[in-house]
C-alpha positions, 0 to 999 in steps of 0.5 A: 907873135903867139898872141897875135896868131890867137887873135887872128885865129879867133877872128877866122873862127868867128867870121866862119861861124857867122858866115855859117849861121847867117841864114838863121838870123833872118826874122821870119815874118808869120802873115797876120789876118790883117796882112791877109786882109790888105793882100786881098783888098790890093788883089781886088783893085789889081783886078779891077782897075789893073797896076801901074808899071812897077806895080804902083796902084792906079791914083789921081793927084790933087793939088790945093794952092792959093793963086792971084791973077799973076800965078803967084801964092797969094795966101795960105791954107790948111786942110781941117778935114778929109772924109774919103771912101776907105778913110785914110786909106783912100788918100795920102798927102805929101809932107811939105813944109812950104814956109808959109810964115802962118803956123799950121798953114801951108802955101799948097798941099798935094794929095794922092787919091787912090779910091774911086768915089766921093771925097769931102774936104773942109779947107780953111784958108785966107789971102795974104795979098789981095786979090787972090783965090784958092784953087783945087786942081785934080790931075786926072789923066796925062795932061788933063786936069779938073779945076775948082775955084773960090775967092778968098777974104783976109780973114781964115774962112773954111771952104768945102771941096767934094770932088768925085773920082771916077774909075776912068779918072785913075792914072794907070800909066807914069810913063810920058804920054806919046 
């Protein structure tokens, strides 16, 4: 019984010390110059364009896909190059493994575009079942979209898309439109 008393007493002391010292175990974050710069840029964008509910920055969504006349995927694509107004900070590609069967290629791609300005992208695509088109669709606000199409061939060919995102095209509300 004395061994059991010793173990429970030691465990109790350990629990008490852990709770008493717990606040000092947190790591303190020392802000760096890059944190300050990022915060200033976010504040500037928030003043310029506002923020969506829940603090999501304004954005536009682009979808790149292949489609035949029946609305089915009929080819594969890959984004070779994308130049944006602020480089990699201006966009994010959703990481989908589309399972196209062609190594390095996808059936479709989704991009979030965060900054107004001109985006230059080169996309290599080819059809797997003709006829097929490469489509670039930009969703600019509730229910509105801009589309561009190009006919595909059975060999990989680079296609250039140069969409311009205007400040008024950025989506600022993710709530359903009434």
